[in-house]
C-alpha positions in Angstrom: 9.9 -7.0 -58.1 7.7 -8.0 -55.2 4.7 -5.6 -55.0 4.2 -3.4 -52.0 0.5 -4.2 -51.8 1.2 -7.9 -51.1 0.3 -8.0 -47.5 -2.7 -5.8 -47.9 -4.0 -8.1 -50.6 -3.6 -11.1 -48.3 -5.4 -9.3 -45.5 -8.3 -8.7 -47.8 -8.8 -12.4 -48.6 -7.9 -13.9 -45.2 -11.5 -14.4 -43.8 -12.5 -16.3 -46.9 -9.3 -18.5 -46.8 -9.8 -19.3 -43.1 -13.4 -20.3 -43.7 -12.3 -22.5 -46.6 -9.7 -24.2 -44.3 -12.4 -25.0 -41.7 -14.7 -26.4 -44.4 -11.9 -28.6 -45.8 -11.1 -29.8 -42.3 -14.7 -31.0 -41.9 -14.5 -33.1 -45.1 -11.3 -35.2 -44.8 -10.7 -37.8 -47.5 -8.0 -40.3 -47.8 -5.7 -41.2 -50.7 -7.3 -41.1 -54.2 -10.7 -40.6 -52.6 -10.5 -36.8 -52.4 -13.6 -36.3 -54.6 -15.4 -33.7 -52.4 -12.1 -31.9 -51.8 -11.3 -31.8 -55.5 -14.7 -30.4 -56.3 -14.5 -27.8 -53.6 -11.1 -26.6 -54.8 -12.3 -26.5 -58.4 -15.3 -24.4 -57.3 -12.9 -22.0 -55.6 -10.7 -21.7 -58.7 -13.7 -21.3 -61.0 -15.3 -18.5 -58.9 -11.9 -16.7 -58.9 -11.7 -17.1 -62.7 -8.4 -19.0 -62.4 -7.9 -21.5 -65.3 -7.3 -25.1 -64.2 -7.5 -28.7 -65.3 -8.8 -31.7 -63.3 -8.4 -35.4 -63.3 -4.7 -35.7 -62.5 -3.1 -38.5 -60.5 -5.9 -41.0 -60.9 -8.7 -38.4 -60.9 -8.6 -36.0 -58.0 -5.5 -33.9 -58.8 -5.8 -30.3 -60.0 -3.4 -28.0 -61.9 -4.1 -24.3 -62.0 -2.2 -21.5 -63.7 -1.6 -17.9 -62.9 -0.4 -16.2 -66.0 1.5 -12.9 -65.6 1.0 -10.0 -68.0 4.5 -10.6 -69.3 6.1 -13.7 -70.7 8.7 -15.5 -68.6 9.6 -18.7 -66.9 7.3 -21.1 -65.1 7.5 -22.0 -61.4 5.3 -24.4 -59.5 3.9 -24.5 -56.0 2.4 -27.6 -54.6 -0.1 -28.5 -51.8 -1.3 -32.0 -50.7 -4.9 -32.9 -50.4 -5.4 -36.1 -48.5 -6.3 -36.9 -44.9 -5.6 -39.8 -42.5 -7.5 -42.8 -41.1 -7.7 -41.3 -37.6 -10.8 -40.7 -35.5 -10.8 -37.0 -34.6 -11.0 -36.2 -30.9 -11.1 -32.5 -30.9 -14.1 -30.4 -29.9 -13.7 -28.0 -32.8 -16.9 -26.5 -34.3 -15.5 -27.6 -37.7 -14.3 -31.1 -36.6 -14.5 -33.9 -39.1 -17.9 -35.1 -40.0 -16.5 -38.3 -41.5 -16.0 -41.2 -39.0 -12.4 -42.5 -38.9 -11.1 -39.7 -41.2 -9.2 -36.6 -40.1 -7.0 -33.9 -41.4 -4.3 -34.8 -38.7 -1.4 -33.8 -40.9 -2.4 -30.3 -41.7 -3.1 -30.8 -45.4 -6.3 -28.7 -45.0 -4.0 -25.8 -44.1 -1.7 -26.5 -47.0 -4.7 -26.4 -49.4 -6.1 -23.2 -48.0 -2.7 -21.6 -48.1 -2.2 -22.5 -51.8 -5.8 -21.2 -52.5 -4.8 -17.9 -50.8 -1.6 -17.8 -52.9 -3.7 -18.3 -56.0 -6.1 -15.5 -55.2 -3.3 -13.1 -54.1 -1.2 -13.7 -57.3 -4.3 -13.3 -59.4 -4.8 -9.8 -57.9 -1.1 -9.0 -58.5 -0.7 -10.7 -61.9 0.4 -7.4 -63.5 3.6 -7.7 -61.5 4.2 -11.3 -62.6 6.6 -12.0 -65.5 6.0 -15.6 -66.3 3.6 -18.3 -65.0 2.9 -19.7 -61.6 1.6 -23.3 -61.7 -0.4 -24.4 -58.7 -0.5 -28.2 -58.1 -3.2 -29.6 -55.8 -2.0 -33.2 -55.3 -3.8 -36.2 -53.9 -2.5 -39.2 -52.0 0.7 -37.9 -50.3 0.2 -40.3 -47.4 1.7 -43.7 -48.3 0.5 -43.7 -51.9 3.0 -41.5 -53.8 0.5 -39.2 -55.6 3.4 -36.9 -56.2 5.1 -39.5 -58.3 2.0 -39.7 -60.5 1.8 -35.9 -60.9 5.5 -35.9 -62.1 4.9 -38.9 -64.4 2.0 -37.0 -66.0 4.4 -34.3 -67.1 3.1 -31.5 -64.8 6.6 -30.3 -64.2 7.5 -30.1 -67.9 8.8 -26.6 -68.6 8.9 -25.8 -64.9 12.2 -24.2 -63.8 11.7 -24.4 -60.0 9.2 -26.1 -57.6 8.4 -25.4 -54.0 6.1 -26.6 -51.2 5.7 -26.2 -47.5 4.5 -28.3 -44.5 3.1 -27.1 -41.2 5.5 -28.2 -38.5 4.2 -28.0 -34.9 7.6 -28.9 -33.5 8.8 -25.4 -34.7 7.6 -22.2 -33.1 5.1 -20.1 -35.1 6.8 -17.2 -36.8 9.7 -19.3 -38.0 10.4 -21.6 -40.9 13.2 -23.9 -42.0 14.7 -24.4 -45.5 17.6 -26.8 -45.0 19.8 -27.3 -48.0 20.6 -30.9 -49.0 18.9 -33.9 -47.4 15.9 -32.7 -45.4 13.8 -35.9 -45.1 14.4 -39.6 -45.2 13.3 -42.0 -47.9 10.6 -44.4 -46.8 9.6 -47.9 -47.7 6.7 -50.0 -46.5 6.9 -53.8 -46.1 4.7 -56.8 -45.2 6.0 -60.1 -43.8 3.7 -63.1 -43.9 4.7 -65.9 -41.5 3.4 -69.4 -42.4 3.3 -72.0 -39.6 1.0 -74.8 -38.7 -1.9 -74.3 -36.3 -2.7 -76.4 -33.3 -4.1 -76.5 -29.8 -2.6 -74.0 -27.4 -2.0 -76.8 -24.9 0.1 -78.8 -27.4 2.6 -76.4 -29.1 5.0 -79.2 -29.9 2.6 -80.5 -32.6 2.3 -77.0 -34.1 4.6 -74.5 -35.8 3.8 -71.3 -34.0 3.9 -68.3 -36.4 3.4 -65.8 -33.5 6.6 -67.0 -31.8 8.5 -66.6 -35.1 7.0 -63.2 -35.6 8.1 -62.0 -32.1 11.7 -63.1 -32.8 11.6 -61.4 -36.2 10.5 -58.1 -34.7 13.3 -58.3 -32.1 15.9 -59.3 -34.7 15.0 -56.5 -37.0 15.8 -53.9 -34.3 19.4 -55.2 -34.3 19.9 -54.2 -38.0 20.2 -50.4 -37.3 22.5 -51.0 -34.4 24.8 -53.6 -36.0 24.6 -53.2 -39.8 24.3 -49.5 -40.4 27.2 -47.1 -39.9 26.6 -45.2 -36.6 27.3 -41.9 -38.5 24.4 -42.7 -40.8 20.7 -42.7 -39.7 18.1 -45.4 -40.3 14.8 -46.5 -38.7 12.9 -49.8 -38.8 9.4 -49.9 -37.3 6.9 -52.7 -37.2 3.7 -50.9 -36.6 1.0 -53.6 -37.2 0.9 -57.3 -36.3 -2.1 -59.6 -36.7 -2.5 -63.3 -35.9 -5.0 -65.7 -34.4 -8.6 -65.3 -33.3 -8.8 -66.7 -29.8 -6.7 -67.4 -26.7 -6.3 -71.2 -27.0 -5.6 -71.9 -30.6 -2.2 -71.5 -32.3 -3.0 -70.0 -35.8 -1.5 -71.0 -39.1 -0.4 -67.6 -40.1 0.8 -64.3 -38.7 1.3 -61.0 -40.6 3.2 -57.9 -39.8 3.6 -54.5 -41.5 6.1 -51.8 -41.1 8.3 -49.1 -42.5 12.0 -48.6 -42.9 13.7 -45.2 -43.4 17.1 -44.0 -44.6 18.8 -40.9 -45.7 20.7 -42.3 -48.7 19.7 -44.6 -51.6 22.5 -47.0 -50.6 21.3 -47.4 -47.0 17.8 -47.7 -48.2 18.6 -50.7 -50.4 20.8 -52.2 -47.6 17.9 -52.0 -45.1 15.4 -53.6 -47.5 17.7 -56.5 -48.3 18.5 -57.1 -44.6 14.9 -57.1 -43.5 14.1 -59.8 -46.1 17.1 -61.9 -45.1 16.5 -61.6 -41.3 12.7 -62.4 -41.7 13.4 -65.5 -43.9 16.1 -67.0 -41.7 14.6 -66.2 -38.3 11.3 -67.8 -39.4 13.3 -70.8 -40.6 14.9 -71.2 -37.2 11.5 -71.7 -35.7 10.4 -74.1 -38.5 8.2 -71.5 -40.1 8.4 -69.8 -43.5 8.4 -66.0 -44.1 7.3 -64.2 -47.2 8.6 -60.6 -47.6 6.7 -58.1 -49.7 8.0 -54.6 -50.4 5.4 -52.0 -51.3 5.6 -50.2 -54.6 4.9 -46.8 -53.2 8.1 -46.1 -51.4 9.5 -42.5 -51.3 13.1 -41.5 -52.1 15.0 -39.2 -49.7 14.1 -35.6 -50.1 16.9 -33.3 -51.2 16.6 -29.5 -51.3 18.5 -27.8 -54.1 21.1 -25.4 -52.6 20.2 -22.4 -54.7 16.5 -22.9 -54.2 17.0 -23.3 -50.4 18.9 -20.1 -50.3 16.1 -18.4 -52.2 13.5 -19.8 -49.7 15.7 -18.6 -46.8 15.7 -15.0 -48.2 11.9 -15.2 -48.6 11.6 -16.4 -45.0 13.7 -13.5 -43.8 11.5 -11.0 -45.7 8.4 -12.5 -44.3 9.3 -13.2 -40.7 12.3 -11.0 -40.0 15.9 -11.6 -39.0 14.9 -14.3 -36.4 12.6 -16.1 -38.8 14.9 -18.7 -40.1 15.1 -21.9 -38.0 18.4 -23.7 -38.5 18.0 -27.5 -38.8 21.3 -29.3 -38.0 20.1 -32.7 -39.2 17.5 -34.2 -41.5 14.1 -35.5 -40.3 13.3 -39.2 -40.5 9.8 -38.5 -41.7 9.3 -38.7 -45.5 7.4 -36.9 -48.2 6.5 -37.6 -51.8 7.6 -34.1 -52.7 10.9 -35.9 -53.1 9.7 -37.0 -56.5 9.3 -33.4 -57.6 12.8 -32.5 -56.4 14.3 -35.5 -58.3 12.8 -34.0 -61.5 13.2 -30.2 -60.9 15.3 -27.9 -58.7 13.3 -26.7 -55.7 12.9 -26.6 -52.0 10.6 -28.0 -49.3 10.0 -25.6 -46.4 9.0 -26.5 -42.8 6.6 -23.9 -41.5 6.5 -23.4 -37.8 3.0 -23.7 -36.5 3.6 -24.3 -32.8 0.9 -25.9 -30.8 0.6 -28.7 -28.2 -0.3 -31.6 -30.4 2.0 -33.3 -32.9 1.1 -34.4 -36.4 -0.8 -37.6 -37.0 -2.6 -37.4 -33.6 -6.4 -37.2 -33.0 -6.2 -33.8 -31.3 -4.1 -32.0 -33.9 -5.4 -28.8 -35.7 -3.6 -26.5 -38.1 -2.8 -23.1 -36.6 -4.9 -20.5 -38.5 -2.7 -17.7 -37.1 0.2 -18.7 -39.4 -1.8 -18.7 -42.6 -1.3 -15.1 -43.7 2.4 -15.4 -43.2 2.5 -18.7 -45.1 0.6 -17.2 -48.0 3.0 -14.2 -48.0 6.0 -16.6 -47.9 4.9 -18.7 -50.8 4.1 -15.6 -52.9 7.5 -14.1 -52.2 9.1 -17.4 -53.2 7.2 -17.4 -56.4 8.2 -13.8 -57.3 11.8 -14.5 -56.5 11.9 -17.8 -58.5 10.4 -16.1 -61.5 13.4 -13.6 -61.5 16.0 -16.4 -61.6 17.7 -17.4 -64.8 16.8 -20.8 -66.2 18.7 -23.5 -64.4 
């Protein structure tokens, strides 16, 4: 049963949790460099007398345990720790103190919420039948820290796993728990174009890699329109291109980097193969040579388990009321390494409405503190409900 004192317990710890969130926001650290963050979360857990282990996922990951007074199943809740390489442009009193680093994806909010869940469940552990495992995971952004946490066996014995993400596109006071495919799989690629340098005034005696790169970029955009079923969804984006050093010299090389996204493993593979084919043959048409490299940290599509999604929806209704469930009629083309957890264990990923004028991954974004008490309540309710389920 979910204890009646749940909301009162959360209200009592909220000032501490909000202050922690601001402190985390000031100290953003990118993938596998979350040393200050790991130390700060460890200190919070130690002061609360919550047992935990450190050193996971190449060193900065943390696994904490809330043991109930009665034996039972084990469920897991996860929060991501890392920030982004963005220069913050807010005027917040707790703005980032690290140049070129910013919590622009709200992971500071996720961390603070999970710390709030930890302290709340600790106060209510006499109502817990089983164990709640709290996973503080590094390197969600483009590095697949979630895959490492799973490979280390941190889901062994876990019957269900859940996480949430603040979503400014949704109004505050609502959340979504779409069953089935919620997010696309993502892969990251590089294309090196090798030409032959020369004088800008004499292009006939050079092989221009920039010209080849421009045609490759244009040709890649035709793949989604002409090789993917229009009822499917896919994205190819070239987000970085680099070549040359001055205005009158044709360089020897050009390099581009990008991402491709798909909702099914089959479309994902087809995109990857097509990008390599188009890059090689387009470069060849311009007498250049293209080398395609696929990153090793791609993410699979994220699939929510139907039963776990239904459980999350019930918790959303209990937390936010009858109008609290936001119905998503299609998946998002963003990606998340929580997909690795869901490949291993039944669970659900929840999009938490935060509202606000600024989207994720932008220099003016800030997590909305007003949603934190409801988010803590939601995740606690999910944990209590999941502990009452029979083993899947």
